[in-house]
N, C-alpha and C positions, 0 to 999 in steps of 0.2 A: 285386590289382595283377599286371600282367605286365611283366617286363623282356624286351623283344622283340629277338631277332635278333643278340645279341652273341656274341662268342667267350668261352665259359665256360671258365675256367681252374681246374682242380683238380689235386691231387697225382697224379691218374690220367691227365691229359692235357688237351688243348685241343679243344673241340668247339663248333660253332655251335649254339646252342639258345636256347629261351625259358625263363624262370624264372617260375613262378607262386607268388604269395605270398598267404597268408590269415592274418590276425591275427598278423602278425609272423613267421610261419614259412613255410618253403619247402614247398609242397605237390606240386610237379611240376617236372621239368626235362626238356624234350623239344622236338620240332619242332611248330610250328604249334599251340600250345596255345590253347584257346578263351579269349576275353577277356570279362570281365564287370565291368570297372571301369577304373581308371587304367592306362594303358600308358606305359612308358618306352621310347623308341626307342633301342636300343643298337647299331644297325647300325654296323659298322666299329669298335666299341669292344671292349675286353677287360673281362671281369667276373671278378674274383678274390674268393675268400672274404675277408671283412673281416680285416685283419691283427690279430695278437695280440702285444702287446709285454709280455712277462712280466718285464721288468727295467727299471723306471723309478723315479726318485726325484722325486716331485712336492712333497715338502717341506712339506706341509700336514697338520696345523696346525704353527705355530711358526716357520717360516722362509719365509713367503710372499714376502719380498723376493727370494728366490732363484727360486722358481717357485710357481705355484698349480695346483690341480687343474683349475680352469676353463681356464687358458691351456694347460696341458700336454695336456689331453684335446682341446682344440680343435686343437692342433698335430697330434695323432695322427689326428684325423678328416680333416684336410687332406691327410694322407699316405696315406689309405686304410685306417686302423686303426679298429677298432670295439670293441676290448677291451684293457685293460691290467691288470697286477697290480703294485701299488705296494709298494716296498720299505719295511722297517720302520725305517730310519734316515734321517738328515738332516732328518726332521721333529722337532718338539719338543712333547710328549714322544715318545720312541721307542716303537715298538709291541711292548712286551715283556710286557704284562699286559692284563687285561680293560678297565680304565679307559681307557688310551691307545688301545686298539683302538676303543672306542666313540666317542671323539673323532674319530678318523680316519674311521670309517664315516659319522658325521654330516656331516663336511666333504665327503666324496666323494658322498654321496647328495644333498647340497645343490647341488653344483657340477659334477659330471662330465657331460660331453657324450656320453660313450660308456659301455659297460658295463665293470665293474671287479671285480677281486678284490683281496685284501690278503694280504701275507705277514706272518707274525709273526716275532719275533726270538728267537734262542737266545743268551743271554749268561750269564756267571757270575752266579748269584744268582736266576735266574728259572725254574729247573727246575720248581718247583711251579706255575708259571703255564702250562705247556705244555698241560695238559688243558683249562683254561678257554678258551684261545685256539682250540684245535681245536673246542670246543663253540660258539664264536662264529662259526666258519666260515672260519678262515684257510685259504688254499690250501696252505700249508706254512710252513717256517721258514727263516730266513737266519742264518748264523753266519760269523764271520771267524776265520781261522787266523793273522791278523796284525792289527796295529792298524788300526782302521777309519778313523781321522781324526776321529771323533766321540767325545768322552770318555765320553758316557753310553751308548755302545754298544761295550764293550770286547771284545777277542778272547777266544776260548775256548781253554783249554789242553786237553791230551789227555783228562784225567779228566772235564771238563765235557762235551766232545764225546762221549765214550763213553756217559756216563749219559744225555745228551740224546738220542743216537741210539737207545738202548734204549727210552726213553719215546716218542719219535716213532714208532718202528717199531711199538710195541704199539698205538698209536692209528691206525695205517694212514696216517700222513702222510708228508711228504717234507722232507728237509733240503737246503737250498742252501748251498754253501760257497764263500766267497772263499778260494781256495787259494794262499796265499803263505806260506812258512815265515818266522816272525818272527825266529828266531835267525840265519838266513842273511841276511835283510835288515839286521839290526843289525850283523852282522859286516862286511858289505860297506860299509855306510854309514861305518864307522870307517876303511875303506881309501881312501875318497874324500876328496880335499882341497879340492875346489871346490864350487860350488853352481849350476852351469849345467845346461843340458839334458842333455848327455852324462854329467855326473856323476850326475844323478838316474837316468838309464837304467842306469848301471853299479851303482847302489846296490840295484837290484831285478833281479838276474840271472835268466835262465831257470831255473836250478836251484832257485830259491826256489819257483817254481810247480810244477816237476816233483816235487820232494821232498814238497811239501804234498799234491799229488794222490796220490802213492804212499801216504802215510800215511792219507789219507782212504779210499782203496780198502781198505786193511787193516782199518780200523775198520768200514767198511760191510760187509765180508764177515763180520766177527766179530759184528756186532749185527743184521744183516739189515735195516738201515735203508735205505730208498729214498733215493738221493743224486743230487744234480745239481751239477755244477761250473760256476760262472758265469764269464763272460768269459774263456774259455781263449784264451791268446795264443800258445802254442807248439805246433808239430806234435807234439813228443814228449809233451806233456801230453795232447793230444787222442788220441794213439795209446795212451797208458796207459789211458784210459777205454775205448777200443774193445776193447783186449785184456782188460780186466776184464769187460766185457760178455760176451765169448766164454767166460769162465770161469764165468759165471752170476751175477756181481755186479749188483745192480739199481742201475745208475748211468747217468747221461746227462751231456751237456755242451752248452754253447752258445758261440758267439763273437759278435763285434760288428763293425759296419762299419768302425770305426777300425782294427781289426787286419787288415782286408782291403784297406785303402786306403793305410796309412802304414807307414813303417819308421823305425828309430831316427833316421836323419838328418833326417827331417821335423820332429822336435820342435823343433830349433833354428829352423827356418823359421816354424813355427806359433806358437811361444812358449807362453805359459801356457794358451791355449785348448785346446792339445793334451795337456796334462799329465793323465795318468790312471794308475791302478795296476790290473793290471800295465801297464808302459809299452809303447810300440810295440816291435816285435821286428825280425827280419831279413827280407830278401826271401825267404829260404828258408821261414821260418815263414808269411809272408803267402801265398805261392804254394801251400804245402802245405795250409793251411787251405781255400783255394779248392778244391783238388783233393778234399779230404775232403767238402766240401759237395756237389760235383758227383757223387761216387760214392755219397753217401748215408750215409757213416759218421760224419759230423758233422751232427746233425739240426736245429739251430736257429741263427738269427741274430736277436738282439735288440739294442736300442739302448744299454742301460745309460745312459740319459739322466740325467745327474747335473749339473744346472745350478747356477749361483751368480750373483752379481753380477759384472760385468766387473772391478770394482775388485779382487776377490779373485783374479783371474787375472793381475794386472799385477805388474811388478817383475822383478828379476834373480835372485832366490833361488828356484830351482825346488823346494826342499825345503819352503818355507813357503807357496807358492801353494796354492789349493784345487785338488784333483785331481778331474777329472770332465769328460766330454765331453757337450755338449748336441747331441742329434741325432735325437730320436724322430720328427720330422716327415718326415725324408728317407730313412729306411731302405730302403724298397722301391724308390724311384726311383734311389737310388745303386746298388743291386744290379742293377737292370735296365740302367742305363747302362754297366756294365762289360762286358756281353755274355758273361759267362763261365758263366752258368747260364740254362737255358731257363725259360720262364714257369711250367711245372708244378713245377719244383724250387723256384722262389721261393715259389709258393703253399704248398708243403710246409714250407719252413724258416721261413716268417714267419706261419704260421697252423695248418695241419693237425697237424704234429708237436707243436707246443706245446700245442694243445688236448688231444691224446691223452695226452701225458706227464703233464700236470698235472690231468687229469680235468675239463676245462671242458666240461661237458655241453652239447650243442647248438651248439657253436662250432667254427669251423675248416674247414668244408666247404660245398660247394654241392650239396645233396642233400635229398630229401624228409625232413621231420622236423627239419631243422636250422634255427636262427634265420636269418632273412633278413638276415644281415650281409654286405654286398657293397661291393666297391670297383669302381666303373665308371670305367674309365680310357682315355684316348686315348694309346696307346703310340707313335703317330707323332710325338708332341711331344717335343722335346729342348730342354733348358735348362740353367741353372746354378743352384746354391744361392745365393740372394741374401739378405742380412740383412733387407731390407725385406719379404721374403715370409714370414718366420718368425713364428709365433704365440706363441713363448715369452715369458714374463714379461720376460726379458732377451734381446734380439734379437741374439744372436751365436752362432756355432758354428765348430768346427774345420773343418766341411765347406764353409764359404763358398768359392765358386769352383769346387767340384767339379761335374762333369757329372752331370745327372740325366735320366732318361727316364720319361715318363708324366705326363700332366696329369690331375688329378682332375676328372672330370666330375660325379660324384656319389658320396657315401658314404652307405650306408643302414645304420642300426642297427635290427635287427628290423623292417625294411621301412619305416623312417621316416628323415627327415633327422636328423642328430645333434641331441640336445636334452637329454634327461634319462636318464642312464645308470642301469642297475640293478646291484645287488650280486650277484655270483656267489659262492655258498658253496662251500667246498672239498668235494670228493666223492671217489668211487673213482678211482684212477689205474691206468693200464695199465702 
């Protein structure tokens, strides 16, 4: 196969080129490549490396009324994504031991339209399951420093985190952390007397994130464990990570479209569909995160797609609504529409950097030897996020009405249309 004459977008730049594909892998990228099979005319189109969303909750098995792997992966493919890594909670049973891992692997192998990896969980009581999960191929582990919202996936105290980090480090794996300090959250909740949107925001102040990241960095430096802070919402938190990197701590961070698009005041307008933890922050945080993305000191944007039924998002009590934003289909198009990052930076933060950090071999770039995971897009197309266009099991999103740029002409997973995804085992990380 030859993908002919498109603008090839990589983290290195944008160049007009052909892409040759054999047996699902890229064999050449250059001008006027010889054709000996199918040709895709990409003239006037942009070709990105297939997106990688390393933070999704597809909730299967066990909560398929919220989302399914089939629907979630179809949504990703529609938005130019070819790989995801599924989180270990919101499914039932949670992925904290070998048996639940096997159930989730069977479900994803059966249903996923794109390639996938799986995170394992670190919770109190499962330390002795870490090694078996690494043996089964998890990309890494996820832990909470505060209540997760799911009873069967409790938060880790400092002692569990320290021991877990020691074991994860010894096995060469990675620990992802939801960094909010539980004591600060509980203390603030007692000071709040209402249950509205602003009350919820005040109950989870920025210092809860900042303090938790500070403690995580201390433990990471002590144990030598490779760390990643998920869904960073504050500039101070992201800067703590950057400063720790400069001191030699093996740590990285991500943010999400909803922290780049919305501020505290927007939660009242959006209602329950915008509730998430951490909550939306200030315009200073929003703009600062954009700046760090543009300068390369914040390396990743992922969706944290955390869906539910619409019924769980309704009501007046923000403390009892389900928290999570549905959004994995629109990530790249939302970023493109804002015009604050060039195409190469978007390729880096939605594919290349993620593959490199989490050791997803053959993913995240358009170069010989890489999987032919491609998003062929018409960037002249401008539109809005509309409910009827969403592929989610529950067709709603906080992003409805937002401007998007880029129409998916074709998504290729290993050189083919999305159909049957493959499992990616955890490997060496950079």
